[in-house]
Structure formats: C-alpha cells, structure tokens
C-alpha positions in Angstrom: 97.8 205.4 74.8 99.2 206.4 78.2 99.0 202.8 79.4 100.9 201.6 76.3 103.6 204.3 76.9 104.0 203.3 80.6 104.2 199.6 79.7 106.9 200.4 77.1 108.9 202.4 79.6 108.6 199.6 82.1 109.9 197.1 79.6 112.7 199.4 78.4 113.8 200.4 81.9 113.7 196.9 83.5 117.2 196.2 84.6 118.8 192.9 84.0 117.7 190.6 86.7 120.5 188.4 87.7 122.0 187.1 90.8 124.5 189.4 92.3 127.7 187.6 93.1 127.7 189.2 96.5 124.5 188.4 98.4 122.4 187.2 95.4 120.5 190.6 94.9 118.0 191.3 92.1 117.4 194.9 90.8 114.4 196.3 89.1 113.4 199.8 87.9 109.8 201.2 87.6 108.7 204.8 86.9 106.6 206.5 89.5 102.9 206.8 89.1 102.8 203.4 87.3 99.3 202.0 87.4 98.3 199.2 89.6 98.9 195.8 88.0 102.0 197.0 86.0 104.5 194.1 85.8 107.8 195.2 87.3 109.7 192.0 86.6 109.5 188.2 86.4 110.8 187.6 89.9 110.3 183.8 90.0 112.2 183.4 86.7 115.0 185.7 87.7 115.4 183.7 91.0 115.8 180.6 88.9 112.5 178.9 89.9 110.7 176.5 87.7 107.1 177.0 86.5 104.7 176.4 89.4 107.5 176.3 92.0 106.8 179.8 93.1 103.3 179.0 94.2 104.3 175.6 95.7 107.1 177.1 97.8 105.0 180.2 98.8 107.1 182.9 97.2 106.2 186.1 99.0 107.4 189.7 99.6 108.4 191.2 102.9 108.8 195.0 103.1 110.1 195.9 106.5 109.3 199.2 108.0 107.0 200.7 105.3 103.9 200.0 103.3 104.7 197.9 100.3 103.6 199.4 96.9 104.4 196.2 95.1 103.4 192.5 95.5 104.3 189.1 94.1 101.7 187.2 92.0 101.3 183.8 93.5 100.4 182.2 90.2 103.0 183.7 87.9 105.7 184.7 90.3 105.8 188.2 88.7 106.5 191.4 90.7 103.5 193.7 90.2 102.6 197.3 91.2 99.9 197.0 93.9 99.3 200.7 94.7 100.4 204.2 93.7 104.1 204.8 93.6 105.1 208.4 94.3 108.8 209.0 94.2 108.6 212.3 96.0 106.7 210.7 98.8 109.0 207.7 99.1 112.4 209.4 98.7 111.9 213.1 98.5 114.8 214.8 96.7 117.1 211.8 97.2 118.4 210.3 94.0 118.4 207.5 93.2 115.2 206.4 94.9 115.8 202.7 95.7 113.5 200.5 97.8 115.0 197.4 99.5 112.6 194.4 99.6 113.0 190.9 101.0 111.6 187.9 99.2 110.9 184.7 101.2 110.9 181.2 99.7 110.0 178.1 101.8 111.0 174.5 101.6 113.8 175.1 102.2 113.5 178.6 103.6 115.6 181.2 101.8 115.7 185.0 101.8 116.4 187.0 98.7 117.1 190.8 98.5 115.3 192.8 95.8 116.2 196.4 95.1 113.4 198.4 93.3 114.4 201.7 91.9 111.5 204.2 91.4 112.5 206.6 88.5 111.2 210.2 88.4 108.7 211.6 85.9 107.8 215.3 85.5 104.6 215.2 87.5 105.3 218.3 89.7 105.2 221.9 88.5 107.5 224.5 90.0 106.0 226.2 93.1 106.8 229.7 94.5 106.7 230.3 98.2 103.8 232.8 97.7 101.5 233.6 94.9 102.1 237.4 95.2 105.1 239.4 96.3 104.7 243.1 97.2 107.5 245.6 96.7 107.8 249.3 97.4 110.2 251.5 95.4 110.6 255.2 95.7 110.3 257.3 92.6 113.3 259.2 91.3 115.5 258.4 94.3 115.9 254.8 93.4 118.5 254.7 90.6 118.5 252.5 87.6 120.5 249.3 88.3 119.1 248.8 91.7 118.5 245.1 92.5 115.8 243.5 94.6 116.1 239.8 95.6 113.2 237.5 94.9 112.4 234.0 96.3 113.0 231.3 93.8 110.6 228.5 93.0 111.0 224.8 94.1 110.3 221.6 92.2 109.7 218.3 94.0 111.1 216.4 91.0 114.8 215.7 90.5 117.2 215.8 87.7 116.3 217.6 84.5 112.6 217.7 85.7 113.8 220.1 88.5 116.0 222.3 86.5 114.2 225.7 86.5 114.4 228.7 84.2 112.8 232.1 85.0 111.2 234.7 82.8 109.6 238.1 83.5 106.7 239.6 81.8 107.6 242.6 79.4 108.3 245.9 81.2 110.3 249.0 80.3 111.2 249.7 83.9 112.3 246.2 85.2 114.4 243.2 84.1 115.3 239.9 85.6 118.8 238.6 86.8 119.4 235.0 87.6 122.7 233.9 89.3 123.8 230.4 90.3 125.5 230.2 93.7 126.2 226.5 93.4 124.8 223.5 91.6 121.7 223.4 93.8 121.0 227.1 94.5 119.9 229.9 92.2 119.5 233.5 93.1 116.8 235.6 91.4 117.0 239.5 91.4 114.6 242.1 90.1 116.6 244.9 88.5 115.4 248.5 88.0 116.3 249.6 84.5 114.4 252.9 84.3 113.4 255.5 87.0 109.9 255.3 88.3 107.4 258.1 88.2 104.5 257.7 90.6 102.4 260.2 88.7 102.8 258.2 85.5 102.4 254.6 86.8 101.8 254.3 90.5 101.7 250.5 90.5 103.5 248.0 88.3 102.1 244.5 88.0 104.6 241.9 86.7 104.5 238.1 86.4 107.5 236.0 87.2 107.3 232.5 85.6 109.4 229.5 86.5 109.6 226.6 84.0 111.2 223.1 84.6 113.2 221.0 82.1 110.7 218.2 81.8 108.9 217.1 78.6 106.4 218.5 78.5 107.6 221.5 80.6 105.5 222.5 83.6 105.4 226.1 84.9 104.6 228.1 88.0 104.0 231.8 88.4 104.2 234.5 91.0 102.7 238.0 90.7 104.9 241.0 91.6 103.0 244.0 92.8 105.4 247.0 92.8 104.2 250.2 94.5 106.0 253.5 93.6 106.7 255.8 96.6 106.4 259.5 96.1 109.3 261.8 97.0 109.4 265.6 96.8 112.8 267.1 97.6 112.3 270.5 95.9 111.0 273.7 97.2 107.9 275.0 95.5 109.1 276.6 92.3 107.4 276.7 88.9 109.6 276.5 85.8 107.8 279.4 84.2 105.7 282.3 85.4 103.0 282.2 82.7 101.3 279.1 81.2 99.1 279.3 78.2 96.6 276.5 77.8 93.9 276.0 75.1 90.7 274.1 76.1 87.9 273.3 73.7 84.5 274.4 74.7 82.0 271.9 76.0 84.8 269.9 77.5 83.3 267.3 79.9 83.4 268.5 83.5 86.2 266.8 85.5 88.5 266.6 82.6 92.2 267.4 83.5 93.5 269.8 80.9 96.7 271.0 82.6 99.0 269.9 85.5 101.2 272.3 87.3 104.5 271.0 88.7 106.4 272.9 91.4 109.7 271.6 92.8 111.1 271.9 96.3 114.7 271.0 97.2 113.9 270.4 100.8 113.4 267.0 102.4 110.8 265.4 104.5 107.7 267.4 105.3 109.1 270.4 103.6 108.7 268.7 100.3 105.0 268.3 100.6 103.4 270.9 98.3 99.8 272.1 98.2 98.3 273.9 95.2 95.5 276.4 95.3 94.0 279.4 93.5 95.1 282.8 94.8 92.7 285.2 96.4 92.6 287.2 93.1 90.6 284.5 91.3 86.8 285.2 91.5 84.3 282.8 92.8 82.7 282.4 89.3 85.9 281.2 87.8 86.5 278.9 90.7 83.1 277.3 89.9 84.4 276.6 86.4 87.9 275.2 87.3 89.3 273.1 90.1 92.9 272.4 91.1 94.2 269.4 92.9 96.0 270.7 96.0 98.4 267.8 96.0 99.1 267.0 92.3 98.6 270.5 90.9 96.2 269.1 88.2 93.7 271.7 86.9 90.4 270.3 85.6 87.1 271.7 84.5 84.3 271.9 87.0 81.6 273.4 84.8 80.9 273.6 81.1 82.8 276.1 79.1 81.0 278.0 76.3 83.0 279.9 73.7 79.9 282.1 73.0 79.9 283.4 76.7 83.7 283.8 77.3 86.7 283.2 75.1 89.5 283.2 77.8 90.1 282.9 81.5 93.2 284.0 83.7 94.0 281.6 86.6 96.5 282.8 89.4 98.0 279.6 91.0 99.9 279.4 94.3 102.1 276.4 95.4 102.8 276.1 99.2 104.8 273.5 101.1 104.4 272.4 104.8 107.6 273.9 106.0 107.8 276.3 108.8 107.3 279.0 107.8 105.6 277.8 104.7 107.0 278.8 101.4 105.0 279.5 98.2 105.5 280.1 94.6 103.1 281.7 92.1 102.4 281.4 88.4 99.6 282.5 86.0 97.7 280.1 83.7 95.9 281.7 80.8 93.1 279.5 79.5 91.9 280.2 76.0 88.6 278.6 75.1 88.6 277.1 71.6 85.4 277.4 69.5 83.9 274.0 68.8 81.1 273.1 66.3 78.7 272.3 69.0 75.5 273.7 67.5 73.7 271.8 64.8 71.7 273.6 62.1 68.0 274.1 62.7 65.3 273.5 60.0 61.8 275.0 60.4 58.8 274.6 58.1 57.1 278.0 57.9 54.4 277.0 55.3 53.2 273.7 53.8 50.6 273.3 51.0 49.4 269.6 50.7 48.1 267.5 49.1 49.6 268.1 45.7 47.5 267.2 42.7 49.3 264.6 40.5 48.7 266.9 37.5 50.4 269.9 39.2 52.7 271.8 36.9 56.5 271.9 37.4 57.7 274.7 39.7 54.7 274.5 42.1 55.8 275.6 45.6 55.0 272.9 48.1 56.6 274.3 51.3 58.6 277.2 52.7 61.5 276.5 55.0 63.9 278.5 57.3 67.4 277.2 58.2 69.8 278.7 60.8 72.9 277.8 62.8 74.0 279.4 66.1 77.7 278.9 65.3 79.8 281.3 63.3 82.3 281.2 60.5 82.6 277.8 58.8 80.7 276.2 61.6 77.7 278.5 60.9 77.8 278.1 57.1 74.9 275.7 56.1 74.1 273.9 52.9 70.7 272.1 52.4 69.4 269.3 50.1 66.5 267.0 49.8 66.9 263.3 50.5 66.1 260.8 49.1 66.0 261.7 45.5 62.4 262.7 44.7 60.4 264.9 42.3 61.0 267.8 44.7 63.9 270.2 45.0 65.1 273.2 47.1 65.4 276.8 45.8 67.1 279.5 47.9 65.0 282.6 48.1 67.2 284.7 50.4 69.7 284.1 53.3 68.4 281.2 55.4 65.1 280.7 53.5 64.3 278.0 51.0 61.3 276.9 48.9 60.4 273.2 48.3 59.3 273.1 44.6 58.1 270.4 42.2 60.7 269.5 39.6 59.2 266.3 38.0 55.8 265.2 37.0 53.8 263.3 39.7 52.0 260.0 39.2 49.8 259.0 42.2 49.4 255.5 40.9 53.1 255.0 41.1 53.8 256.9 44.3 50.8 258.0 46.4 52.8 259.8 49.1 56.3 261.1 49.5 58.3 261.1 52.7 60.6 264.0 52.0 63.5 264.8 54.3 65.2 268.2 54.1 68.8 267.9 55.4 71.1 270.6 56.5 74.8 270.4 57.2 77.2 273.0 58.5 80.9 273.5 57.5 82.4 272.4 60.9 84.8 269.6 61.5 83.2 267.3 62.2 80.1 268.6 60.4 76.8 268.6 62.3 73.6 267.8 60.5 69.9 268.4 61.1 66.9 267.2 59.2 63.2 267.9 59.0 60.8 265.3 57.6 57.8 266.3 55.4 54.9 264.1 54.4 53.7 265.1 51.0 50.5 263.2 49.9 49.5 263.3 46.2 45.9 263.8 45.4 44.3 261.7 42.6 42.9 262.8 39.2 41.0 260.4 36.9 43.8 259.7 34.4 43.6 255.8 34.3 41.0 253.8 32.5 39.9 250.5 34.0 41.9 247.6 32.6 41.1 243.9 32.7 43.7 241.3 33.7 43.1 239.5 30.3 42.1 240.8 27.0 40.1 237.6 26.3 38.5 235.5 29.0 37.6 231.9 28.2 34.7 230.6 30.3 33.5 227.0 30.3 29.9 226.3 31.3 28.0 223.0 31.3 24.6 223.0 29.5 21.4 222.7 31.4 22.8 225.0 34.1 20.4 226.6 36.5 19.2 230.1 35.7 21.2 232.6 37.8 24.2 230.3 38.2 27.5 232.1 38.5 29.7 231.4 35.4 32.8 233.5 36.2 34.1 236.6 37.9 35.7 239.4 35.9 37.8 242.0 37.5 39.1 245.2 36.1 41.8 247.2 37.9 41.7 251.0 38.1 44.7 252.3 40.0 42.9 255.6 40.7 41.3 256.0 44.1 37.8 256.9 45.5 35.3 257.6 42.7 38.0 257.6 40.1 38.8 254.0 40.9 35.2 252.7 41.5 34.4 250.4 38.6 31.0 249.3 37.3 30.5 246.4 34.8 28.0 245.8 32.0 27.5 243.5 29.1 28.0 245.3 25.8 25.4 244.5 23.2 26.6 242.9 20.0 27.6 239.4 21.3 27.8 236.6 18.8 26.9 233.0 19.5 27.9 229.9 17.5 25.2 227.2 17.3 25.4 223.5 16.4 25.6 224.2 12.7 28.7 226.3 13.0 26.9 229.6 12.3 26.1 232.6 14.5 23.4 231.9 17.0 20.1 233.4 15.9 21.0 233.3 12.2 18.4 232.5 9.6 19.6 228.9 9.3 18.4 228.2 12.9 15.1 229.7 12.3 15.3 232.1 15.2 15.8 235.8 15.2 19.0 237.5 16.3 19.4 237.4 20.1 21.8 239.7 22.0 24.3 238.3 24.5 22.4 240.1 27.3 19.6 237.6 26.8 21.9 234.8 27.8 24.2 236.3 30.5 24.3 239.2 32.9 27.2 240.8 34.8 26.9 242.2 38.3 27.7 246.0 38.1 29.7 246.1 41.3 31.4 242.7 41.7 31.9 241.7 38.1 30.3 238.3 38.6 29.0 236.8 35.4 25.5 235.1 35.7 23.5 232.9 33.4 20.0 234.3 32.7 18.7 231.0 31.4 19.8 227.4 31.1 22.2 226.9 28.2 21.7 224.2 25.6 24.7 222.8 23.8 22.5 221.6 20.9 21.3 225.2 20.5 24.4 227.2 21.4 28.0 226.1 21.6 30.0 229.3 21.8 28.9 232.7 22.9 31.3 235.6 22.4 30.6 239.1 23.8 32.3 242.0 25.5 32.1 243.3 29.0 32.7 247.0 29.6 34.2 248.4 32.8 33.5 252.1 33.5 34.8 254.2 36.4 33.0 256.9 38.2 35.5 259.7 37.4 34.9 262.9 35.6 35.0 262.4 32.7 34.4 258.6 33.0 36.9 256.2 31.4 36.2 252.7 30.3 37.9 249.5 29.2 36.6 246.3 27.5 37.3 242.6 27.6 36.1 239.9 25.3 34.5 236.8 26.9 34.3 233.6 25.0 31.7 231.3 26.7 32.0 227.7 25.6 29.0 225.5 26.5 30.1 222.0 27.5 28.0 219.1 26.4 26.0 217.0 28.9 24.5 213.6 28.2 20.9 214.9 28.1 19.8 213.1 24.9 19.0 209.5 24.6 19.9 207.5 21.4 17.2 207.7 18.7 16.5 204.9 16.2 16.5 205.9 12.6 13.5 205.0 10.5 13.9 202.4 7.8 15.1 203.8 4.4 15.2 200.7 2.2 16.7 197.2 2.1 19.6 195.5 0.3 20.6 192.0 -0.6 23.9 190.5 -1.6 24.5 187.1 -3.2 27.7 185.1 -3.3 28.5 182.6 -6.0 29.5 179.8 -3.6 27.1 180.7 -0.7 25.0 177.9 0.7 22.5 180.1 2.6 20.1 182.9 1.6 18.8 185.8 3.6 16.9 189.0 3.0 16.2 191.9 5.2 13.4 194.5 5.1 12.9 197.2 7.6 9.5 198.5 8.4 8.9 202.2 7.6 7.7 204.9 9.9 4.3 203.4 9.8 5.4 200.0 11.0 3.3 198.6 13.8 4.9 199.4 17.2 8.2 200.3 15.5 9.1 196.7 14.9 11.8 196.0 12.4 11.5 193.0 10.1 14.1 190.8 8.6 14.3 187.5 6.8 16.9 184.8 7.0 17.1 181.4 5.4 17.5 178.1 7.3 20.9 176.8 7.0 22.5 180.3 6.9 26.1 179.9 8.2 27.4 181.6 11.4 28.4 185.2 10.9 25.8 185.9 8.2 24.6 189.5 8.6 20.8 189.6 8.5 20.1 193.2 9.6 21.6 196.4 10.8 20.2 198.6 13.6 20.9 202.3 13.0 20.6 205.0 15.7 21.9 208.5 16.3 22.5 210.6 19.5 22.0 214.4 19.4 24.9 214.8 21.9 28.6 214.8 20.9 31.8 213.0 21.8 31.5 210.2 24.2 28.0 211.1 24.9 27.2 210.2 21.3 29.3 207.1 21.0 26.8 204.3 20.8 27.0 200.6 21.6 24.5 197.9 20.8 23.6 195.0 23.1 21.3 192.1 22.6 18.9 192.2 25.6 16.5 189.4 24.6 16.9 186.5 24.1 19.8 186.1 26.5 22.1 183.2 26.6 23.3 181.2 23.5 20.7 182.3 21.0 21.0 182.0 17.2 21.8 185.7 16.7 24.2 188.2 18.0 24.6 192.0 17.5 27.9 193.9 16.8 28.9 196.0 19.9 29.5 199.2 17.9 28.3 198.4 14.4 24.7 197.4 15.2 24.9 194.5 12.7 22.7 191.6 13.6 24.3 188.4 12.4 23.9 184.7 13.0 25.8 183.3 15.9 25.6 179.7 14.5 24.1 177.9 11.6 20.3 178.2 11.5 18.1 175.1 11.5 14.4 174.3 11.8 14.7 173.9 15.6 15.0 177.7 15.9 11.4 178.1 14.9 9.8 180.2 12.2 10.4 183.5 13.8 12.9 185.0 16.2 12.1 188.2 18.2 15.2 190.2 19.2 15.2 193.1 21.7 18.2 195.3 21.1 19.3 198.0 23.5 21.3 201.0 22.2 23.3 202.8 24.9 25.6 205.8 24.7 28.9 206.3 26.8 27.7 209.3 28.8 27.5 209.6 32.6 24.9 208.4 33.4 24.4 206.4 30.2 21.1 206.8 28.2 19.6 204.1 26.1 16.9 203.2 23.6 15.4 199.8 22.5 14.6 198.3 19.1 12.6 195.2 18.4 13.7 193.1 15.4 11.5 190.3 14.2 13.5 187.8 12.1 11.5 185.3 10.0 13.2 182.1 9.2 12.2 180.9 5.7 13.2 178.3 3.1 15.9 179.4 0.8 13.5 179.9 -2.1 11.1 182.0 -0.1 13.9 184.0 1.3 15.3 184.7 -2.2 11.9 185.8 -3.4 11.5 188.2 -0.4 15.0 189.5 -1.0 14.4 190.1 -4.7 11.2 192.1 -4.2 12.7 194.0 -1.3 15.9 194.8 -3.4 13.8 196.0 -6.3 11.7 198.3 -4.1 14.8 199.6 -2.4 16.6 200.4 -5.7 13.6 202.1 -7.2 13.1 204.2 -4.2 16.8 205.2 -4.1 16.7 206.3 -7.8 13.6 208.3 -7.3 15.0 210.2 -4.4 18.5 210.8 -5.9 19.2 214.4 -6.8 22.2 213.9 -9.0 21.8 210.2 -10.2 24.4 207.5 -10.4 26.0 206.3 -13.6 26.0 202.5 -13.5 28.4 200.3 -15.4 27.6 197.6 -17.9 27.4 194.9 -15.1 24.9 197.0 -13.1 22.5 197.5 -16.1 22.6 193.8 -16.9 21.8 193.0 -13.3 18.7 195.3 -13.3 17.4 193.7 -16.6 17.8 190.2 -15.1 15.7 191.2 -12.0 12.9 192.6 -14.2 12.9 189.4 -16.2 12.6 187.3 -13.1 9.6 189.4 -11.9 7.9 189.1 -15.3 8.4 185.3 -15.5 7.1 184.9 -11.9 3.9 186.6 -13.0 3.4 184.2 -15.9 4.4 180.9 -14.4 5.1 179.8 -10.9 7.3 177.0 -12.2 9.5 179.5 -14.1 9.6 181.7 -11.1 10.7 178.7 -8.9 13.5 178.0 -11.3 14.6 181.6 -11.3 14.5 181.7 -7.5 16.6 178.6 -7.3 19.1 180.1 -9.7 19.3 183.3 -7.8 19.6 181.5 -4.5 22.7 179.7 -5.7 24.3 182.7 -7.3 23.4 185.8 -5.4 23.3 184.7 -1.7 22.8 187.9 0.3 25.8 188.8 2.7 24.7 191.9 4.4 21.8 194.3 4.7 22.0 197.8 6.1 19.2 199.6 7.8 19.6 203.3 7.3 17.7 206.5 6.9 18.0 210.2 6.8 19.0 212.0 10.0 22.0 213.2 11.9 25.5 212.1 10.7 26.4 208.4 11.1 29.6 206.8 9.8 29.1 203.1 9.3 31.8 200.7 8.1 31.3 197.0 8.0 34.0 194.4 7.3 34.8 190.8 8.0 36.9 191.6 11.1 34.3 193.7 12.9 32.4 197.1 12.8 33.0 200.6 14.1 30.5 203.4 14.4 31.0 207.1 15.0 28.5 209.9 15.0 29.3 213.4 13.6 26.7 216.0 12.8 25.6 216.6 9.2 28.0 214.3 7.4 27.7 210.7 6.5 30.1 208.1 5.1 29.0 204.5 4.2 31.0 201.4 3.3 29.7 198.0 2.1 31.0 194.6 3.1 34.3 193.4 1.7 34.0 191.5 -1.6 35.2 191.6 -5.1 36.5 194.8 -6.7 33.8 197.4 -6.5 33.1 201.1 -6.2 32.4 202.5 -2.6 30.2 205.5 -1.9 30.6 208.5 0.4 27.3 210.3 1.1 27.1 213.9 2.4 23.8 215.2 3.7 23.1 218.9 4.0 22.0 220.7 7.2 18.3 220.0 6.8 16.0 217.8 8.8 15.4 214.3 7.3 12.4 214.1 4.9 9.6 211.6 5.5 10.2 208.2 4.0 9.0 207.8 0.4 7.1 204.7 -0.8 9.5 202.0 -2.1 9.8 201.3 -5.8 10.8 198.1 -7.4 14.1 197.7 -9.0 16.6 194.9 -9.8 20.0 194.7 -8.3 21.7 191.4 -9.3 25.3 192.6 -8.5 27.0 192.6 -5.1 27.9 196.3 -5.4 24.3 197.4 -5.0 23.5 200.7 -3.3 22.8 200.2 0.4 21.7 203.6 1.7 20.0 206.6 0.1 19.0 210.0 1.5 16.8 212.6 0.0 18.7 215.5 -1.7 22.0 213.7 -1.2 25.0 214.0 -3.6 26.8 210.7 -4.3 30.5 210.6 -5.1 31.8 207.4 -6.5 35.3 206.4 -5.3 37.7 204.3 -7.3 38.7 200.8 -6.3 42.1 202.1 -5.2 40.6 204.2 -2.5 40.7 201.4 0.1 44.0 199.8 -1.2 46.8 199.8 1.4 
C-alpha cells in the first residue's frame, strides 16, 4: 500500500518536463525516502529522443561534486531513484531542495541540465535539546505569575511538517506560555500559577510535549523535574498555645497524627527551626511519641492502648538557630479514642457426644462461655449457631449459653454435624469469633433392610452345574455396625411352574411338593444366589420364591424381595420319531397312479416304516409322512427333514419341514421293486441334534397297490373308530363309502375275478394322494398343501390338515396332558371318500370345522 501511495505521489508531483527556453533545462520532483527503482521521469522522451536512441547515443548522468542518488536507465532512458534520498541530508533546512544534474548525450556530444527537486515528507519527529530539564523554585517566596524560560524543540523537516505546537501535562501549579519572536523563532515559558509548598509536594514532575504539523503528526517530549526550595522567614511562634488531638488506639507505630508549625520572621539561618519535647515530658511518654525536629511532625512510636491510658499531655518547644537561639512553646493534649480491637472469645466448658439419633428435644449437648474485653457497645456480644442445624443456643445467665437439640435427628440422613457457634460484638466495625463443635450422632436400629428391587428376574440355563452362581442380591440397611449388618436366607414357600403350566411338584407331575430351598440357596453374608442342583427346563420352567434380609440389630428388622427364576431351554433333547398310528389313502377321479402307505407299529422290525407306491405314479405324489417330536421348545424343537440315502437324483424326496415323502419323478420298473430311504430329522438347536428313520417303499402294480391301500384304509378307519372317545358323525357320502369298501372285501373273498374288477374300478376312481403317519405324543401341528408343508411343535395341543381337494370338513385334534397310550391293533374299515380321517389319538375330542374355515 505504501509503494502504491509513493508511486501515486511521484506521478502527481512530476513536473512538466519541457525544454526551458533559456538553457534547455528539464525539471523533475520526487519525494524523499522514495524507494530505489522509483521512476522520476521519462528523461529520453522529455529530451526529444526517439525509441532506442538513448541507448545508442549513450545517454548518461553526471552529478558533479556529490554522490548521485538517481541514475538513467540505459534501455528505457528513464530517470530512476538508485539509492536513499534524504532531503535533510541533502539540503538541511533549505527550501526548496533542488539538485542540479548534467546529462551527456554523444554523437554529437550534447549537455543537458536537469533540476531534481526533493520534496519533504514528515519523517522527523520534534527533538528537544535534552530529555530532562531540572528547575528549582523556592516555596512561598516565588510569586504566582513568575516565568521560567524553556528550550524549544527542533524539527529537521520544513514547512508545515516543522510547525511545532507545545502542550504541558495537567498541573494546578504551572501553565505554559508560547510566544513567537519572529517567523522562525518561538519562545516557551513555564509560568507559576499557584504558590508552592515544599511540605505538600516537594517535587513536581511535568511533561512538555511538542507536536509538528505533519499528517500524521509526530511528537517529542521533555520531562520537567521541579524541586521546591524551603524558606523559613519567621521566628518560632505557634499560632495557639494548646492543641487538642484525638488518636485511635492501636494506631500503627510511625503514623503521623499531628504536625506543629512554628513561624519565624527572620531570614537565613535564623529561620531554621528545630522541634523537640520539653524537659517536663517523661521518658515513658517519649517512648510512645516522636517529634520530627525539622518538620514538627508528631508520630506514634509505640502502641497506644485505651485500656491502659486514655490521654497524654505533650509539652513542645520550637527553637531556631539564631544567636542567641529563640524558642516558642505549646502544649499538645492527645486523647486516645477507644477502638473495637478485642474480638469476642468463645469457650466450650462441657461437651456431651455422641448424641443418640432418638434423643428427645431439649437435650443439652454442650455448655459454652462467651466474653469480650471491650466495654460498652464494643463489649456487647450476641451469639448464634451456623449453619442452620437441629441445634440452638439458649442463654442461661450473662455470658453463658447451652447448646440444645431443637429438631429430631436422623443418623442415616446426617451422621455428623459440624456446628459453629459464632459471636459478634456491637462495635463498628463489628468483630467476630467462632468455635467449631463436632457433634457425631450415634445409631439406633430404626431402618429395616430394603432391596433395590421388589421383584428380581433371574435367567438361568438348564443343565447348569450344581453350585453355579445365578445372581447376587443386595439389600441396603442405612444403619451402621450390627444394626446395618444384613444376613440373607431363602424363605420357604416358593412356587415353581413346570412344563404343564402348573406349580412344580403338583399332583399332575407325579412328584410331591418341593420347597424352593431344594433348588436354590443364598449366601447369608454376600447375598449370592446359588443353584443346589442342575435345572431341567422340561421339569421346571419358572421358580418363584422370596429372599429375606434380616439385620443384627435389637430388635432385628427384616425385608423381603421376590425372585422369579426363569429356566432357559437348552438343546438337550434329540428329535424322537412317533410310532405309527394308522394309514390313509386318497383317490382322485382322474388320477393315473395308485399308492398306499402303511406304517409299521411299535413292534415293527428294527423300527422300519413301510409304504407302497404304484409304478407310474406322477412326480409330486405323496407316498408317506415321517412324524417326529422334540421335547425342547422354540428353535430347539423346530424340526427339518433331510433325505440322507439314497443321495443324488433318486425317485423320492422329502419335505424340508413337513416330512412328507413324495415322488421326485414318475416311477417306472427301472426303479426296482423296493426302495430303502434313510431320512434324518434335525432340530435347529446349537449344536443341532438328530434322529434317523428308515422307510421301505415297495413298488407294486396299480392293482396290488390298490388292494394294499384298501386293506390298510379299512384297518386304519376301524382302529380310529374304536379309539375315539366322542365319535364322529359322518355324512351320507361317508356312510356310502364305508358300505362300498365292505362290499369290495366280501366280493374279494368269493371270487378273485370280482375282486380284480373292484380293484381296477377303485384304482381308476380313488387314486390315493397323501398318507400321513401320526401317532400320539407331544404336540405337532402338521399342514400339507400343494405348495409345500410347514411343521411346528407345541406341547399338548395338535392341529391336523388334509391335502387340498374338493369341499370337505377339516379336523382339529386336541390331546390332553397324558402320556401317549400304546398302539391298538388296527381294525378294518372302508373309506371310499377323499375326506377320510388321517390321524387318531386315544381319548381325543374331534371338532369338525365347516368348509368356510379355510376360505380367504
């Protein structure tokens, strides 16, 4: 920014370069302190030279007699600043400051005169001849209006930059007077406006400031140090004979409290006065007071105590140095003022602690004594207790107080009080004193143990190790020592919920009542809850009991908390296959294949399940259904079925979650007479558990398969009717189907030809679609449809669905909480309709549902 300003100034101040009519002179102007390289003017152009002619003719600058601060650029022919330009160095105070330069030009040789004017900038501050000026002025004798000349400041600049103005720092004794002798000289005077007093201000320090007229203005300062000279022109004479002075007690030693002034009209040495105590003043008083022999100042030398002496008489003598010496006398009566210099004192004469928290109101805790050495208002004391507390003060007699209990105590809220008894006198300012008391509160057993929660929920996994820590209970008793020492115990009367939803140990479980202490135990000191035996989710799901906490106080107090122990299921039960309960067959009017399924009972050899399928059965034909149950719950009981053998692209497949075994493709004679399937049933637990089932599927001709299906269906229906507790009311279509089956059986016994015709008729009309293997046991919900299967296990309830077909009635089967009965021998029955019963359970109630139940 500064460079731009300088360049602008150069451009504005460049004088018009032209040939002077007399001598051909060029004039330029440049401010001082211009930076090197600043263009002063286009010299070649102003001399009338063409471009390039300045360098060709060797245009150069000649500065005779002095160092040149400018130069000519050979390339451009411009006049440039080559070094620092200082107007004050070049011209001093001369104005204007013009440099005469000669410019040479060859071929032909010519000489040109260039005049360079260096203009002034405000780069010099005013300067005084000395930084300090010392003056001595006598007190009183120097009258107001006296003038004292001062040296003015100088400024190396010229013009407005050197025009100086003067100011004096504020003073009530002096002022400044400035006079101009001529245009170049200014006289500065210091004028006394008020008489000086050396005893008041012995030295005056003033600052004289000179400011120039530049922009911005620069300043210079000079310090004026004025010493006041003492003069005593009066004989020793006091203005009064008796002086009365009041001095507060405990005034700091060395404090001047009074000054005697004696006057002497003489001059010279006769005016010098010395002050002293007369011989009548005792040495003890002289130890308490001192007088300045020159100034007459009386000051304290010791500590004054109102309680020792209330007044002092001082005889003073003033003597000059004349011959003979003259003296004057006066008396100074010093009255000592009482001061509140004694704080109250608080003493504890008796203290009875600790205080029981059940102490009655009005109990005396401490006796105190309060006193103050001062008298009057300074000795009147008031007392109080701080901070606000259950304690208060009661005055017994003068200066004695009792600290008594005014509010009920609670150790659990505040176990100890820091009481401060404060006392304050009536002085100004008031003095205070305090005495701290520590009042502990002793405990009584007034708080029962309390648990953090009224009910604790504890989660424990089954099959835990005996002695495993289940949780930690904690009861808080705010009392201390034995009153706060808590012991824990399990309170008899716990209730457990078993797998059937009833209380653990109820008659339905077959086991007698068992207290909670047989399952868990609690540590009497720490409150840790331990398991006494491994927990079994299948036996016990929820155990609810109470834990009691009792303190050791007298009398003991107790508190209870309810604990709800939830046993979490672990995958500790493998899937179990259900025994066969019967068989079923379905026939479709347009079906081209026949199949029949029969499951072996509990007495089947090696637990192998048997099923029949007809050659030519289409893909997707259900030939059997594997049923299994898992005693666990949730994901641990969610089963999936996998075909383990044969692997690869076999003729059969198994539903992942339904367990239905169906044909993967159409069956033909190349598949052989029998297929052995190894099916693995797995749960979703971690780690997963599994069971295997072997299914032997016999591949028969359509007629043989129909005969096997008919006999199996008759046996299944008869067995179901014999085991039914409530019976099922069949419609007209169902009764007709049963009659047809019995006719087929009778005709088969009379003639094989007739039997063959009936089998062919049945194969074409009632082709079986699905067969469900089921039996009594834990809950299984099985639903089969054309789009897939889904299976879910839930204890002690069962819901069954048949395959989709024509309008029919579906059944929901609910089984009670009893173990499954052994399988009964199958009885023959006829079931010609597709809505045949697929599953039966002993002592089960059947509820027929309307066709609209499954409508969307």
